[in-house]
N, C-alpha and C positions, 0 to 999 in steps of 0.2 A: 636487504634486499627481499623481496617477494616478488618473484619472476610472473612470469604472464600467464592467465589460465590455473592460479593457486583458485583455492576455494577453501574458505575457515567456517566452520557450520558449525557455532553453540546456539542452536537454534530453541533453546529452553531457558528459563530464568537460571535455574542451577546451571545453566553450561558454563564455561567458561575456555577459554584460551588464552596463553600466554608467551609470547613468542621473547624470550629474554634479550641481550645487547649482542648486536654481530652473528646475530642468525641468517642463516640463507636459506630459503626457501625456494626451490628450484620451479620451474614450470610443471605445470598439470600434478601439482600437491594436494592431496586433501586431506585436511584435517577436520574430524567432526568429534566435538565432543558430548556431543548427547547431553544428559544430566548431569555430566561429574566434568575433570576438567584435565586439558592435556597443558602442561609446561615441558618449555622447550629450553633449556639451557643456554648458557652464552657462548658465543662462539662454535655454534653447531653448523653443521653442512647437512641441508637435506636434498638428495638427489631428484632428478625430475621423477616423476609421475609414483612419488611414496603417496602411504595411506597409511592414517592414525585414525582409528577405528576407537575413540576411548573412551566408550561407555561406562568403563568402571575406573579411567582414571591412566592417564599416561602420564609418567614424571623421566624426562630425559636430561641427561646432566650436562656437564661445560667439555667442549671438546671432542663432541661425537661426530663422527661420519656416518651418516645413512646414503648408502649407495644408491643409484637408481632403485624405481622399482621394490624398496624395501617396505612391508607392510607391518604394522603393529595394531592387533587386532584383538582389544578387550573382550569383544560382547560375541554371544552367540544364541540362536534362534533354538527355542526347545522345541522339543517334538514327538513329546508323548502319549500326545490325543490324536487317535487316527481322525475322526473326524472331526477336526477343527484343521483347516489349513495350516500348515506348516508359518507363514508369514503375519498368522492370526495370534499366534500363542508367544508366548512372553519371551521375552529375551535374558537373558543371565551374563554378567562379567566376571570377571577377576583383573586388578589391576595389573601394569605393566610399569618395572622400572628400569630406564638401560641408566647406569651411572657412568661418573666422569671417563673420559678417553676410553669412549669403546668405537668399534668399526664393524656395521653390520652392511656384509659385501651384498651386490647385485639383487637384489629380488628373492632375499633373506624374510622368513615371516616369522615374527613372535608370538605367540599367542598366549593370550590370558595366561593371570599368575604368576609370571614369569621376571624373574630380578636377573639381569645381566650385569655384571659383575664390573667393578672396575678394571680397564684397560684390555677387556677380552676383545678377539677378534672372533666374528660368526661369517664361514666362506660362503660364499656365495650361491644362492637355491637350496641354503639349509631353511629347515625347518625347527626351531626353536620351542619345545614342549615343555620343558623343565628350566630350573633356573639354572645359572652359571656361574661358578665361585668368581671370585678376580684373578684376571690374567689369562683365562681357560683362553684355549684355541679348537673351536670346534667346528664341525661341518657334518652335515647329510641330512637323509629323512629317518627317523629324525635325528635333531642335530647331538653327536656323539662330542666327549673332548678328546682331539687328538694330540691335545700336547699344552706346555703351559709358556706363556710369553714373556721371554726375556731369557730362558733355558737352553743352554748349549749343547746339542746334541753330543757334539764330540766331547765336549769335556764330563757328560753323564756317562759316557761309552767308556772312556780314560779310566773312571773310580771302578768301574767291573773287574776290569785288568788284574 
């Protein structure tokens, strides 16, 4: 299902966007492949107004939830030359991988070079600048791991008594 006002941009011969089976792309979402590819795995939900700027490649696994306003940003402008406007300088980028069964909370931002491990949860408004191992629970700016999904805090506390 592709919602109203979505925009898919694979505007170069190398650019490719693949939405696999049962992907739900909500209203106002934007996917830009640039000279790379963006692959959204099956049974994945992309919330309203999400942005995938995939100039170095984005791969999203199966059963992933992207809440509203999530941004996946692979590319970045360079700005080393003072005499050249930033917009005229080259861009650089690193790929993003979101493994299976991940939930990215509302307005979370994931930057290039990051892999979000299987089963992880990222809190709303977090900025993920480093990779997260599987089943991580992370939040904050920058995102920090605050727990592991599936661990029972009461059981862990009982072990220390």
